[in-house]
GUTI-693518 format. One record per residue: x, y, z of N, C-alpha, C in turn; residue number from 1; residue in one letter. Coordinates in steps of 0.1 Angstrom, whole numbers. Each point is the difference from the previous one (the first is absolute). Example, Ala and Ser with C-alpha at 12.3 -4.5 7.8 and 13.67 -1.06 7.14 Angstrom:
 n_east n_north  n_up ca_east ca_north ca_up c_east c_north  c_up   k r
    132     -57    78      -9       12     0      9      12     0   1 A
     -4      11    -7       9       11     0     -8      11     8   2 S
END
This chain:
 n_east n_north  n_up ca_east ca_north ca_up c_east c_north  c_up   k r
   -188     -98  -259      11        9     2      4      -2    14   1 X
     13      -2     2       5       -1    14      5      13     5   2 X
     -2       2    13       4       13     6     12      -3    10   3 X
      9       9     0      11       -2     9     -4       3    14   4 X
      5      -8    10      -4        2    14      6      13     5   5 X
     -8       6    10       5       11     7      8      -5    12   6 X
     12       5     2       8       -5    11      4      12     9   7 X
      4      -3    12       3       10    10     14      -3     6   8 X
      8      10     0      14        0     6     -1       8    13   9 X
      4      -5    11       0        7    12     15       1     5  10 X
      6      12     0      14        1     4      0       6    14  11 X
      6      -7     9       1        4    14     14       1     4  12 X
      4      12     5      13        1     6      0      -5    15  13 X
     10      -6     4       1       -5    14     -2      11    10  14 X
     -5      -4    11      -2        9    11     13       5     6  15 X
     -1      11     8      12        6     6      9     -11     7  16 X
     13       0    -3       8       -9     7     10       6    10  17 X
      6      -8     8      10        5    10     12       6    -8  18 X
      7       8     7      12        6    -6     10     -11    -3  19 X
      8       2   -11       9      -10    -5     13       0     9  20 X
      1     -11     8      12       -1     8      8     -13    -3  21 X
     -2      -5   -13       7      -12    -4     -5      -4   -13  22 X
     -5     -12    -1      -4       -7   -12    -14       6    -4  23 X
      0       8   -11     -12        7    -5    -11     -10    -3  24 X
      4     -12    -6     -10      -10    -4     -8      -5    13  25 X
      6       0    11      -6       -5    12     -7      10     9  26 X
      0      13    -4      -7       10     8    -14      -3     3  27 X
     -5       1    12     -14       -2     4     -8      13     0  28 X
    -13      -2     1      -8       12     1      1       7    13  29 X
     -1      13     0       0        8    12    -14      -1     6  30 X
     -2       6    12     -13        0     7    -10       7   -10  31 X
      4      12    -5      -9        7   -10     -4      -9   -12  32 X
     10      -7    -5      -3       -9   -11    -10     -11     3  33 X
      2      -6    12     -10      -10     4    -14       5     2  34 X
     -1      13     3     -13        7     1     -6       3   -14  35 X
      8       5    -9      -4        4   -13     -4     -11   -10  36 X
      7     -11     1      -2      -11   -10    -14      -5     1  37 X
     -6      -2    11     -15       -5     0     -9      11    -5  38 X
      4      13     2      -8       11    -6      0      -1   -15  39 X
     11      -3    -6       1       -2   -15     -9     -12    -4  40 X
      1     -11     8      -9      -11    -3    -15       4     0  41 X
     -4       7    10     -14        5     1     -4       9   -12  42 X
     10       8    -4      -3        9   -11     -2      -9   -13  43 X
      9     -10    -2      -1       -8   -12    -14      -8     1  44 X
     -3      -5    11     -13       -7     2    -12       9    -4  45 X
      1      12     5     -12        9    -3      0       4   -14  46 X
     11      -1    -7       1        3   -15     -5     -13    -8  47 X
     -3     -10     7      -5      -12    -7     12      -9    -5  48 X
     12       2     5      11       -8    -5     -2     -15     5  49 X
      0      -9    -9      -1      -14     3     11      -8    -9  50 X
     12       1     4      11       -5    -8     -1     -15    -2  51 X
      4      -5   -11       2      -14    -3     14      -4     4  52 X
      9       9     0      14       -3     2      7      13     7  53 X
      9      -3     9       9       10     6     14      -4    -3  54 X
      8       9    -6      14       -2    -2      7      10     9  55 X
      8      -5     9       6        8    11     15      -2     0  56 X
      7      12     1      15       -1     1      4      -8    12  57 X
     11      -6    -1       5       -9    11      6       8    12  58 X
      0      13     0       5        8    11     -9      -2    12  59 X
      6       0    12      -8       -2    12    -11      10     1  60 X
      2      13    -3     -10       10     2    -12      -1   -10  61 X
      3      -6   -12     -11       -2    -9     -8     -12     4  62 X
      6     -10     4      -7      -12     5     -9       3    12  63 X
      6       8     9      -8        4    12    -11       9    -4  64 X
      2       9    -9     -11        9    -5    -11      -9    -6  65 X
      3      -9    -8     -11       -8    -6     -7      -8    10  66 X
      7      -6    10      -7       -8    10     -9       9     9  67 X
      2      13     0     -10        9     7    -11       5    -9  68 X
      3       1   -13     -11        4    -9     -9     -11    -3  69 X
      5     -12    -3      -8      -11    -5    -13      -3     8  70 X
      1      -1    14     -12       -3     7    -11      10    -1  71 X
      3      12    -5     -10       10    -1     -9      -2   -13  72 X
      5      -8    -9      -7       -2   -13    -11     -11     2  73 X
     -9       0    -9     -11       -9     0      4     -15     0  74 X
     11      -2    -8       5      -14    -1     15       1    -2  75 X
      7     -11     5      14        0    -1      4      -6   -14  76 X
      8       8    -8       4       -6   -13     13      -9     2  77 X
      3      -7   -11      12       -7     0     11      10     0  78 X
     11      -3     8      11       10     1     13      -7    -5  79 X
      8       8    -7      13       -4    -5     10      10     5  80 X
     11      -4     6      11        9     4     10       0   -11  81 X
      3      12    -6       8        1   -12     13       8     3  82 X
     11      -6    -1      13        6     3      2      12   -10  83 X
     -4      -1   -12       2       11   -10     -6      13     4  84 X
    -10       0     9      -6       13     4      8       8     9  85 X
     10      -6     7       8        7     9      9       9    -8  86 X
     -1      14     3       8       10    -7     -3       0   -15  87 X
    -12      -4    -4      -3       -1   -15     -3      14    -5  88 X
      4       1   -13      -4       12    -7    -14      -2    -6  89 X
     -5      11    -5     -14       -1    -6      0     -11   -11  90 X
     11       0    -8       0      -10   -11      1     -14     5  91 X
      7      -2    11       2      -13     6    -14      -5     5  92 X
     -7       9     7     -13       -3     5    -10      -3   -12  93 X
      1       7   -10      -8       -2   -12      2     -14    -6  94 X
     13      -4     0       3      -14    -5     -7     -10     8  95 X
     -1       2    14      -7      -10     8    -15       0    -3  96 X
     -6      12    -3     -14        1    -4     -2      -8   -13  97 X
      9       2    -9      -1       -7   -13      0     -15     1  98 X
      5      -5    11       0      -15     2    -12      -5     7  99 X
     -9       9     4     -12       -4     7     -9      -9    -8 100 X
     -5     -11     6      -9       -9    -6    -13       7    -5 101 X
     -5      -3   -11     -12        6    -6    -12      -2     8 102 X
      0     -10     9     -12       -3     8     -1      10    12 103 X
     10       9     2       0       10    11     -7      12    -6 104 X
    -10       5     7      -7       12    -4      5      12     9 105 X
      2      -2    13       5       10     9     13      -4     6 106 X
     10       8    -1      13       -3     5      5      11    10 107 X
      5      -4    11       6        9    10     15      -2    -1 108 X
      8      11    -1      14        0     1      4       8    12 109 X
      8      -6     9       5        7    12     15       1    -1 110 X
      4      13    -1      14        2    -3      6      13     6 111 X
      9       6    -8       8       11     5      0      11   -10 112 X
      3      12     5       3       12    -9     15       0    -2 113 X
      4       7   -11      -8        7   -10     -7      -8   -11 114 X
      2     -13     0      -5       -8   -11    -16       0    -1 115 X
     -7      -1    12     -14        0    -1     -6      13    -5 116 X
      5      12     5      -5       12    -5      3       2   -15 117 X
     12      -4    -4       4        1   -14    -10      -8    -8 118 X
     -3     -12     4      -9       -8    -8    -14       5     0 119 X
     -5       5    11     -13        6     0     -1      12    -9 120 X
     10       8     0       0       12    -9      1      -5   -15 121 X
      8     -10    -2       2       -4   -14    -13      -7    -6 122 X
     -6      -8     9     -12       -8    -5    -12       9    -2 123 X
     -1      11     8     -13        8     0      0       9   -12 124 X
     -6      -4   -10      -3        8   -12    -10      11     3 125 X
     -9      -3    10     -10        9     4     -3      -2    15 126 X
     -7       9     6      -4       -1    14    -13       6     2 127 X
     -7      -5    10     -13        6     5      3      12     8 128 X
     -7      11    -3       1       12     8     14       5     1 129 X
      4       3    12      13        6     3     10     -11     6 130 X
     -3     -13    -2       8      -10     6     15       0    -4 131 X
      2       3   -13      14        0    -4      8      11     7 132 X
     -6      12     1       7       11     7      2      -3    15 133 X
    -11      -6     6       1       -4    14     12     -10     2 134 X
      0     -10    -9      11      -10     1     14       6    -2 135 X
      1       8   -10      13        7    -2      4       9    11 136 X
    -10       7     6       3       10    11      4      -8    12 137 X
     -6     -11     3       3       -7    12     14      -8    -1 138 X
      4      -3   -12      13       -7    -1     -1     -15     3 139 X
    -12      -5     0      -3      -15     3      7      -4    13 140 X
     -5       5    11       6       -2    13     -2     -15     5 141 X
      6      -3    11      -2      -13     7    -15      -2     1 142 X
     -4     -13    -2     -14       -5     1    -10       5   -11 143 X
      6       8   -10      -8        5   -11     -5     -12    -9 144 X
    -12       2    -6      -5      -10    -9     -6       7   -12 145 X
      4      -5   -12      -6        6   -13     -7     -12    -6 146 X
    -12       3    -5      -8      -10    -7     -2       4   -15 147 X
      5      -8    -9      -1        2   -14     -8     -10    -7 148 X
     -8       3   -10      -7      -10    -8      5       1   -14 149 X
     -1     -11    -7       3       -1   -14     -8     -11    -6 150 X
     -1       0   -13      -7      -11    -7     11      -7    -9 151 X
      0     -13     1       9       -8    -8      7     -10     8 152 X
     11      -5    -6       8      -10     5     11       5     9 153 X
      5      -8     9      11        5     9     13       2    -9 154 X
      1      -8   -10      12        2    -9     -1      13    -7 155 X
    -12       7    -1      -1       12    -7      2      12     9 156 X
      3      -2    13       2       12     9     13       8    -5 157 X
     -3      12    -3      10       10    -4     -3      14     4 158 X
      9       9    -3      -3       14     4    -13       5    -6 159 X
     -7       7     9     -12        7    -5    -12      -9    -1 160 X
      0     -13     3     -11       -9    -3    -11       1    11 161 X
      3       6    11     -10       -1    11     -6      13     4 162 X
    -10      -1     8      -7       11     6      1       0    15 163 X
      6      10     6       1        1    14    -14       3     6 164 X
     -6     -10     7     -13        2     5     -1       3    15 165 X
     11      -2     7       0        3    15     15       2     4 166 X
      2       9    10      13        1     6     -3       4    15 167 X
      7      -7     8      -2        2    15     14       0     6 168 X
      2       9    10      12        0     8     -4       6    14 169 X
      6      -5    10      -3        6    13      3      15     0 170 X
     -8       8     5       2       15     2      2       7   -14 171 X
     -5      -6   -11       2        7   -13    -13       4    -5 172 X
END
């Protein structure tokens, strides 16, 4: 009898960015964001996150966030910069998840709200302790990370399939 693999989805919202004074796609991280992103990385590392793949929005602030998170992890995963994650809805992010190679057990997605929060809420059919209320109360702020686990294929990712096992945000 074959058992389906347990997989982990780590959804990370980019760190705090500078005010928008022009091209939104090219906004860089603020001083606060450059401080908080490594904290998110340390939190992920202490949670045992060892991603096989990171899929990161092409926006400057998400790329910069990932470059500050990644060195905090035990090992650097393969990274793909994905244009479809910029301003993506929860459904559009889910479509990216559904295309993930089956050899990936742990996936990190670095993107934007409201899509990330919407996806975390949609996928989490259950949650440990009060994590769901903490996540909903916080509004998935900058530098927040949600860790969800599910069993099965990436193609099977759909609403309610996952368990929210961790949620972290600065000052939340």
